[in-house]
C-alpha positions in Angstrom: 1.5 27.4 2.4 -0.6 30.6 3.2 0.1 32.9 5.7 -3.2 35.2 5.1 -3.6 37.3 8.2 -7.5 36.5 7.7 -7.1 32.7 7.5 -9.1 31.6 10.6 -8.0 29.3 13.4 -10.2 26.4 12.5 -8.7 26.4 9.1 -5.0 26.5 10.5 -5.6 23.6 12.6 -7.6 21.6 10.0 -4.6 22.5 7.5 -2.4 21.7 10.3 -4.2 17.8 10.7 -4.1 17.3 6.5 -0.2 17.7 6.5 0.2 15.2 9.6 -2.2 12.8 7.6 0.0 13.3 4.2 2.9 12.7 6.4 1.7 9.5 8.0 0.3 8.3 4.4 4.0 8.6 3.2 5.5 6.9 6.4 2.9 3.9 5.6 4.0 3.8 2.0 7.5 3.4 3.3 6.8 1.1 5.7 4.9 -1.2 3.3 7.7 -0.7 0.6 10.3 -1.6 3.0 8.9 -5.1 4.4 7.7 -6.3 0.7 10.9 -6.0 -1.0 14.7 -6.5 0.5 16.6 -3.5 -1.5 14.7 -1.0 -2.0 15.3 2.2 -3.9 18.0 4.6 -1.5 17.1 7.9 -3.2 13.4 7.5 -3.3 13.5 6.4 0.1 15.5 9.5 1.3 13.5 11.8 -0.7 10.3 10.4 0.7 11.7 11.1 4.7 12.8 14.3 3.3 8.9 14.8 2.2 8.1 13.7 5.8 10.6 16.0 7.7 8.8 19.1 5.4 5.0 17.9 6.2 5.5 18.0 9.7 7.3 21.2 9.6 4.5 22.9 7.6 2.1 21.4 10.1 4.1 22.9 13.0 3.9 26.0 11.6 0.1 26.0 11.0 0.0 25.1 14.9 2.0 27.6 16.2 0.2 30.6 13.9 -3.3 29.2 15.2 -2.1 29.4 18.4 -0.2 32.6 18.2 -4.0 33.9 16.9 -5.5 31.9 19.6 -3.9 34.2 22.1 -4.3 37.6 20.5 -7.2 40.1 22.6 
């Protein structure tokens, strides 16, 4: 994650969108994996869910940065 003050609003919003797409990809993988097999590896599932949480936090952070910059005079 880059907190460079020269990063444009468009770049911040694009990065936020990318993080959300990555999170959606992990969720889709989890859904596919848990419907295909009865027993899934609990540790890997928990790690993947943690990854979704991190990606969502990164996305929120980037969107908030963009919003803050947009409001600057």
